[in-house]
N, C-alpha and C positions, 0 to 999 in steps of 0.2 A: 216285703221282700225285696231283695236286691239283685241285680245282674250287673256283673263287671264293676261292682262298687257304686252302682247308681240304682235308684228306685226303679222298678220295672215299668211304671207309667213314663219315666222320663225316657228310658231307652225306646219304649213303644212309640212315644211322640216323635222322637228322632226318625224312627223307621218309616213311619207314616208320612212325615215331612219329606224325607229323601225320595220316597216312591213318587209323590206328586211332583217334586222338583224334576226327577229324572224323566218322567212321562212328558212334561212339558219340554224339557231340554232336547229330547229326542225328536220333537216336532219342529220347534222354532227357536231352540237355544234358550238360554237365561235361566237354567235351573238353579244357578247359585243364588238367584234373588230369593228363592224360596228356602233352599236348604241351609244356607248360612244363618239367616235369622232364626231357623229351627233349632240349630245347635246352640245358638246363643240364648234363646229362650228356655232351653233345656238346662242352663246354667253352666254350660261349658265356658272356660276362659277364652278369650278371643283368639289367641293364637293356636290354642289346641282345637277350637271350633273350625278354624280354616284349615289347619293340617289334616284333621280327621275328615272333614268334608272332601278334600282332595283324594283321600284313599277311596272313600266309597264312590265319589263321582268317577275316579279313574277306572275302577273296576267295572262300574255300570256302564261307562261310555264304550267300553270294549265290547259289550253285548250288542248295542245298537250299531256300532262300526262294522262288526262281523256281519250283521244282518244286511247293511247296505252293501258290503263287499260281495256277499253270497248272491245278491240280486243284481250284480253288475253296475252298481251305482257309483263307481269311483274311477275317475280318470288317473290312471297311475303316473302318466307322463307330467301331470300337474302336480300329483299328490306326494311323490317322493322327495322332491326338492322342498315342497312346503312342509313336509315333517321336520327337516333339518333347520329350515329358517325359523319355524315356530318354536323349536327348542332353543335356538340362538336367542331369538327375541324375547322369550320368557325370561332367560338368564339375564339379559340386558334390563328388562323392565323391573326384575327383582332388585338388581343392583341400584337402579335408578330410584326405586322406592325409598332406599336408604337415605337419599339426599334431597329429595323433593317432597314438599308438603302434598299430601293427597288431596286437599281442599281445592287446589288449582285445577285439578283433573275433573273433579266434581263439578266445578263452575263451568268448565268447558263442556261437559256433558249436558248440562242445562240448556245450552244453546244449540247443541248438535241433535239432540233427541226429539224436539219439535220438528226440525227440518227432515229428519229421517221419516217421522209419522206422516208428514204431509206428502212426501214422495210416495210413500207406501200407500196412501189412501187415494192418490191420484192414478195409481196402477190398478186395473181391474183385477189382476191375479198376477202371481209369480209365473214366470215362463215355463211352460210344460215341454217345449222343444228347445234344443240348443240353437242360439242365432248365429248366423255366419259372422265371423270376425277373423282378422289375421292372427295366426297362432302365436306370433312373438309378442302381440299386444296382449292376448288373453294370458299367456304365461306370466308376463310382466305384472299384470294386475293381480293374478292369483298369489304369485310368490311374494310381491311387496306387501299384500295383504296379510299373508301368513307371518311375516316378519313384524310388521307394525302391530296388528292385533294380537299376536303372541306376545309382544312386548306389553300391551295393555293388559293382557291376562295376568302377566307376571306382576304388573304394578298395582292393578286395581281388581279387574276380573269379571264382574257381573255384566251379562249381556253379550259375551264374547262370541258365542255361537250365532246369536242373532246378528250381530254386525257382520261376521263372516258370510252368512248366508245372503244378506242384502247385497254386499260387495260382489259375491260370486255370480248372483243372479242379474243384477242390474248393470254393473260394470264389466264383468267378464262374459256376460251373455250365456251362461250356463242354464241348463234346465234344472228345475227345482230338485229333481231326484239326485243327479249327479252333483249339483251344488251341495245337498245336504250330506252326501256320502263323503265328499272331499272336506267340508266343514268339520265332520267327526274326526278325520285323520289329524287335521290341524289342532283342533280343540284337545284331543287326547294327548297329542305331544306336548302342548304347553302345559297341560295339567300334570304330566309325568315330570317335567322339568320342577315344578313348583312342589310336587310331592316328595321328590328326592331332597329338596332343600329342607322340607319340614321334617322329614324323617331324620335327617343328619342332625337337625337341632333338637331332636327329641320331642317334638311338638305334635305327635300323633298318637291317639289313644287307639292302638291297633284292634283289640278285641271288638270295641263299639264300632269302629270304622268297617271291619269286616262283616259284622252282622248287617249293618245298614247297606252295605255293598250288595247283599242278597236283594234287598228291596229295590236298590238302584238298578240292578240288572232287570228286574221284572218290569220296573217303569219304563225303562230305555227300550226293552224289547217290545212291549206292547205299543208304546208311542211310535217307534220306528215303523212298526207294521201298519199303523194308520196313516202315517205320512206316506208311505210308499203306495197305499191303496188310494188315498184322497188327493194326494199332491198338494196344489195351492189352496184347494178349498178349505183344508184344515190348517195348513201352515201359516197362511197370512193372517187369520184372526188371532192366532196363537202369538204371533210376532207383535201384533197390536198391543196385546195384553202384557206382553214382556216389557215393551217399550213404556207402557203406562206404569207398571210396577217399578221399573228401574227409575223412572223420573221420580216417583214418590219416595223411593228409597234414599236417593241422592238428596232430596229436600229435607227429608227428616234428618239425615246424618249431618247436613250442613247447619241445621238448627239445633243439633244436639240432642235430638229426641231419641235416635237409634244409636 
């Protein structure tokens, strides 16, 4: 039996993978590390895998973003400019992708990821309370992070939410719940920019993406609920898992295995 022109087991595999990716993404970011390979394993061509993944992840991210907003976990003075900067950054990143070889960014990540992991391991937990800081400095850190990581998302992508969360918590001194809420705003914005480009290029399998989006919504909603209740107790270990998976993904890609 087939669904949308694909065997049912293929569509089912995509849906399960997207659910797991979205669950992880809502807690500590990095869902693309699971969802993109799932689409590729299911036999989708690379560009269609990336484009369809953006559709399901965008819709799913809306669910967790709304949940954070309803629980008062978004700082709008920081968030609104971040949305615009992330959109612009994603546009720049996508344009840069056309002229720069991706392998150079992957090599850079192999140096950066161990440093991030060491910093995270030295910290006992992510901050549960916002720490004092001059607001102009906090805004500068959050807004520049939205622009730079938004560009990274447009250029490469995996681990975007994780990087933003670490920057917002450790550099901008936000508490983990507010940081997570604002991360969702930025990540959703950069995803929308990438999705618009993929749709315009006809690289999105809309029926599959919409079905997978239902599982993405469920994963994001459940994951966001756990993060809101347990804070850094659950966010921190998930981030470490994301960093390990991302390092493995980069190494495999550099050696042509993935």
